[in-house]
C-alpha positions as CSV (number, residue, x, y, z in Angstrom):
1,M,-18.2,68.4,3.5
2,V,-19.8,65.3,5.2
3,R,-22.1,63.5,2.8
4,S,-25.7,62.6,3.6
5,P,-26.3,59.0,4.5
6,C,-29.5,59.1,2.3
7,I,-29.9,56.0,0.2
8,A,-33.1,57.2,-1.6
9,V,-35.4,54.9,0.5
10,C,-37.2,57.7,2.2
11,S,-40.0,56.7,4.5
12,L,-40.5,57.6,8.2
13,D,-41.6,54.8,10.5
14,D,-43.9,55.3,13.5
15,K,-40.9,56.5,15.6
16,D,-40.1,59.3,13.1
17,M,-37.1,57.3,11.8
18,C,-36.2,57.0,8.2
19,I,-36.2,53.3,7.2
20,G,-33.5,54.0,4.6
21,C,-30.9,56.2,6.3
22,Q,-31.8,55.8,10.0
23,R,-32.0,59.5,10.6
24,T,-34.9,61.2,12.4
25,G,-37.2,63.6,10.6
26,D,-35.6,66.4,12.5
27,E,-32.1,65.3,11.6
28,I,-33.1,65.1,7.9
29,T,-34.6,68.5,8.0
30,R,-31.6,70.2,9.7
31,W,-28.9,68.3,7.7
32,G,-28.3,71.2,5.3
33,R,-27.8,73.6,8.1
34,M,-25.5,71.4,10.3
35,S,-21.8,71.8,10.7
36,D,-19.6,68.9,9.6
37,D,-19.1,68.1,13.3
38,E,-22.8,67.9,13.9
39,R,-23.2,65.7,10.8
40,R,-20.5,63.4,12.1
41,A,-22.3,63.1,15.4
42,V,-25.5,62.2,13.5
43,L,-23.6,59.6,11.5
44,V,-22.5,57.9,14.8
45,L,-26.1,57.7,15.8
46,V,-27.1,56.4,12.4
47,E,-24.6,53.6,12.7
48,Q,-25.7,52.7,16.2
49,R,-29.4,52.6,15.1
50,A,-28.5,50.5,12.1
51,R,-26.5,48.0,14.2
52,A,-29.3,47.8,16.8
53,Q,-31.7,46.8,14.0
54,G,-29.3,44.4,12.4
55,L,-29.0,46.5,9.3
56,F,-25.4,47.6,9.4
57,M,-23.8,44.6,7.7
58,A,-26.4,44.6,5.0
59,T,-25.7,48.2,4.2
60,L,-21.9,47.6,4.0
61,A,-22.4,44.6,1.7
62,T,-24.6,46.7,-0.6
63,R,-22.1,49.5,-0.8
64,E,-19.2,47.1,-1.5
65,N,-21.1,45.6,-4.4
66,K,-21.5,48.9,-6.2
């Protein structure tokens, strides 16, 4: 099972994007009903969104320190 990218920083911005996990409100709502292939596709989008905002490296560094 593909794990959720949730990092427990849950707040949607004005574009309906979670500032913590970079998923849309719709993606968050549907996550539990998605197939693993659908979840992987969302994770690709999450990475693209995080990179576009300059957040990707910060996320990796945080995970490596845990």
